[in-house]
C-alpha positions as CSV (number, residue, x, y, z in Angstrom):
1,M,0.0,0.0,0.0
2,E,2.8,2.4,1.0
3,L,4.8,1.5,-2.1
4,R,1.8,2.3,-4.3
5,W,1.3,5.6,-2.5
6,F,5.0,6.6,-3.1
7,R,4.7,5.6,-6.7
8,E,1.6,7.7,-7.2
9,C,3.2,10.6,-5.4
10,G,6.3,10.2,-7.6
11,S,4.1,10.1,-10.8
12,H,2.2,13.3,-9.7
13,R,5.5,15.1,-9.0
14,D,7.0,14.1,-12.3
15,A,3.8,15.3,-14.1
16,R,3.9,18.6,-12.3
17,L,7.6,19.1,-13.2
18,Q,6.9,18.2,-16.8
19,N,3.9,20.6,-16.9
20,K,6.0,23.4,-15.3
21,E,8.8,22.8,-17.9
22,A,6.3,22.9,-20.7
23,K,5.0,26.3,-19.5
24,K,8.5,27.8,-19.7
25,P,9.1,30.1,-22.7
26,A,10.9,28.3,-25.5
27,Y,13.9,30.6,-25.2
28,R,14.6,29.5,-21.6
29,R,14.9,25.9,-22.8
30,S,17.2,26.8,-25.7
31,L,19.3,29.1,-23.4
32,S,19.6,26.1,-21.0
33,T,20.9,24.0,-23.9
34,L,23.4,26.8,-24.8
35,R,24.6,26.9,-21.1
36,S,25.1,23.1,-21.1
37,I,27.6,23.4,-24.0
38,N,29.4,26.2,-22.2
39,D,29.4,24.5,-18.7
40,A,31.5,21.5,-19.9
41,E,35.2,21.4,-19.2
42,E,36.9,24.5,-20.6
43,R,39.8,23.1,-22.6
44,R,38.1,20.9,-25.2
45,A,37.2,20.8,-28.8
46,V,33.7,22.2,-29.5
47,D,31.5,21.7,-32.5
48,L,31.1,25.3,-33.4
49,V,28.5,24.5,-36.0
50,K,26.3,23.1,-33.2
51,L,27.1,26.0,-31.0
52,F,26.2,28.6,-33.6
53,M,23.0,26.7,-34.4
54,V,21.9,26.6,-30.8
55,F,22.8,30.3,-30.4
56,D,20.8,31.2,-33.5
57,G,17.8,29.1,-32.3
58,C,18.0,30.8,-28.9
59,M,17.9,34.2,-30.4
60,K,15.0,33.3,-32.7
61,D,13.1,32.0,-29.6
62,I,13.7,35.2,-27.8
63,A,12.5,37.3,-30.8
64,T,9.4,35.1,-30.9
65,E,8.8,35.7,-27.2
66,L,9.1,39.4,-27.6
67,E,6.5,39.4,-30.3
68,S,4.0,37.7,-28.0
69,P,0.9,39.9,-27.3
70,H,0.2,41.1,-23.8
71,L,3.8,40.4,-22.6
72,S,4.4,42.1,-19.3
73,K,7.4,44.5,-18.8
74,I,9.0,41.9,-16.5
75,D,8.7,39.2,-19.1
76,K,10.2,41.6,-21.8
77,A,13.0,42.4,-19.4
78,D,13.7,38.7,-18.8
79,A,13.8,38.0,-22.6
80,L,16.1,40.9,-23.3
81,I,18.5,40.0,-20.5
82,A,18.5,36.4,-21.9
83,S,19.6,37.7,-25.3
84,I,22.6,39.4,-23.7
85,V,23.3,36.2,-21.6
86,A,23.3,34.1,-24.8
87,T,25.8,36.5,-26.4
88,D,28.0,36.4,-23.3
89,I,28.0,32.6,-23.5
90,L,29.0,32.7,-27.2
91,L,31.8,35.1,-26.6
92,N,33.0,33.0,-23.6
93,E,33.1,29.8,-25.8
94,L,35.1,31.6,-28.4
95,G,37.6,33.0,-25.9
96,L,36.7,36.6,-26.6
97,E,36.3,39.5,-24.3
98,E,33.0,39.3,-22.3
99,A,33.7,41.5,-19.2
100,P,31.6,44.5,-20.4
101,L,28.6,42.2,-21.1
102,R,29.0,40.5,-17.7
103,E,28.8,44.0,-16.0
104,L,25.8,44.9,-18.2
105,I,24.0,41.7,-17.3
106,K,24.7,42.4,-13.6
107,Q,23.3,45.9,-13.8
108,L,20.2,44.9,-15.8
109,R,19.4,42.1,-13.4
110,N,19.7,44.6,-10.4
111,R,17.3,47.0,-12.1
112,R,15.0,44.1,-13.0
113,L,14.9,43.3,-9.2
114,G,14.2,47.0,-8.4
115,T,17.6,48.0,-7.2
116,P,17.6,51.9,-7.3
117,D,21.3,52.2,-8.1
118,T,22.3,54.6,-10.9
119,F,22.7,52.7,-14.1
120,S,26.1,53.0,-15.8
121,F,27.7,50.9,-18.5
122,D,31.2,51.4,-19.9
123,Q,31.2,50.6,-23.6
124,T,34.8,51.7,-24.1
125,T,36.8,49.1,-26.2
126,R,39.4,47.5,-24.0
127,P,43.1,47.7,-25.0
128,N,44.0,44.6,-27.2
129,A,40.5,43.4,-27.1
130,I,39.7,41.0,-30.1
131,G,36.3,41.5,-31.6
132,F,34.0,38.7,-32.7
133,D,34.0,39.7,-36.4
134,K,37.8,40.0,-36.6
135,E,38.4,36.6,-34.9
136,V,35.9,34.8,-37.2
137,I,37.4,36.5,-40.4
138,R,40.9,35.7,-39.2
139,A,40.0,32.0,-39.0
140,L,38.3,32.1,-42.4
141,I,41.2,33.8,-44.1
142,F,43.6,31.2,-42.6
143,A,41.3,28.4,-43.9
144,L,41.3,29.9,-47.4
145,Y,45.1,30.4,-47.3
146,E,45.5,26.7,-46.4
147,E,43.5,25.6,-49.4
148,K,46.2,27.1,-51.8
149,G,45.5,27.8,-55.5
150,P,42.5,30.1,-56.1
151,R,41.4,30.0,-52.5
152,R,44.8,31.3,-51.3
153,E,44.5,34.2,-53.8
154,E,41.0,34.8,-52.3
155,A,42.7,35.0,-48.8
156,Y,45.1,37.6,-50.2
157,K,42.2,39.5,-51.8
158,W,40.4,40.0,-48.5
159,R,43.3,40.4,-46.1
160,K,43.7,44.2,-46.7
161,S,40.1,45.3,-46.6
162,L,39.0,43.0,-43.8
163,L,42.1,42.7,-41.6
164,N,44.4,45.4,-42.9
165,L,47.1,42.9,-43.4
166,N,49.8,42.7,-46.1
167,K,50.7,39.4,-47.8
168,G,53.7,38.9,-45.5
169,Q,51.5,39.3,-42.4
170,V,49.0,36.7,-43.8
171,R,51.9,34.2,-44.3
172,T,53.2,35.0,-40.7
173,L,49.6,34.5,-39.4
174,A,49.4,31.1,-41.1
175,A,52.9,30.1,-39.9
176,N,52.0,31.1,-36.3
177,I,48.9,29.0,-36.4
178,C,50.6,26.0,-38.0
179,H,53.5,26.1,-35.5
180,G,51.3,26.5,-32.4
181,Q,52.1,30.2,-31.7
182,I,48.4,30.9,-31.6
183,D,47.6,28.0,-29.4
184,T,44.3,28.6,-27.7
185,I,41.7,25.9,-27.8
186,H,39.1,28.6,-28.7
187,F,40.9,29.6,-31.8
188,Q,41.6,26.0,-32.8
189,N,37.8,25.3,-32.6
190,L,37.2,28.4,-34.7
191,V,39.7,27.3,-37.4
192,A,38.2,23.8,-37.5
193,W,34.8,25.4,-38.1
194,A,36.2,27.7,-40.7
195,K,37.8,24.9,-42.7
196,V,34.3,23.3,-43.1
197,E,32.5,26.6,-43.6
198,I,34.5,27.7,-46.6
199,K,33.5,24.6,-48.4
200,E,29.8,25.5,-48.4
201,A,28.4,26.3,-51.8
202,D,27.0,29.7,-50.8
203,F,30.1,30.7,-48.8
204,D,30.6,34.5,-48.8
205,I,33.2,35.9,-46.5
206,M,31.5,39.3,-46.5
207,S,28.4,37.8,-44.8
208,Y,30.6,37.4,-41.7
209,N,31.5,41.1,-41.5
210,S,28.8,43.1,-39.6
211,D,30.3,46.4,-40.9
212,T,28.9,45.8,-44.4
């Protein structure tokens, strides 16, 4: 009798948890998936195709949530903060600077909780900070250079306008990568992704440059 009661209680509890999970906005589930990728051991190879897909899916879920009618100000704030958290996770996984976003998230959460502190956010670019666009394009140009032939010429074509490098600097960049002088696991992951990305039929390096 007691065993049946425990089983029934357990079934009801599982049903309540499932129901609660189902009521969560879709972006919370996709953000949780993104976090699970980022929470794994730091020094490891990551499938960036999967990472970018999960990130894109999370952002689309957030956009959908923000389009929902009768959304409260609190719900809107939560969704907007989630978009910044997702971006912070992406930058962390790529080994790029995230400190400004971390501070922004902290201040936004404080205001979300009603903390009356004066809001301030320093958007000044940090010395030697590497931007997302530059790091992605650097990996793509290296991948093109490694292909040799017409693809190497394509790398030379874009090196000036996108990275302000001369041919010698492109060769030095490639040598540094090949000889482990640029030896962060984050950039290795990005290079592995770039070598696959440039083989896509619709590959266009300019689509990775947000300045265009």
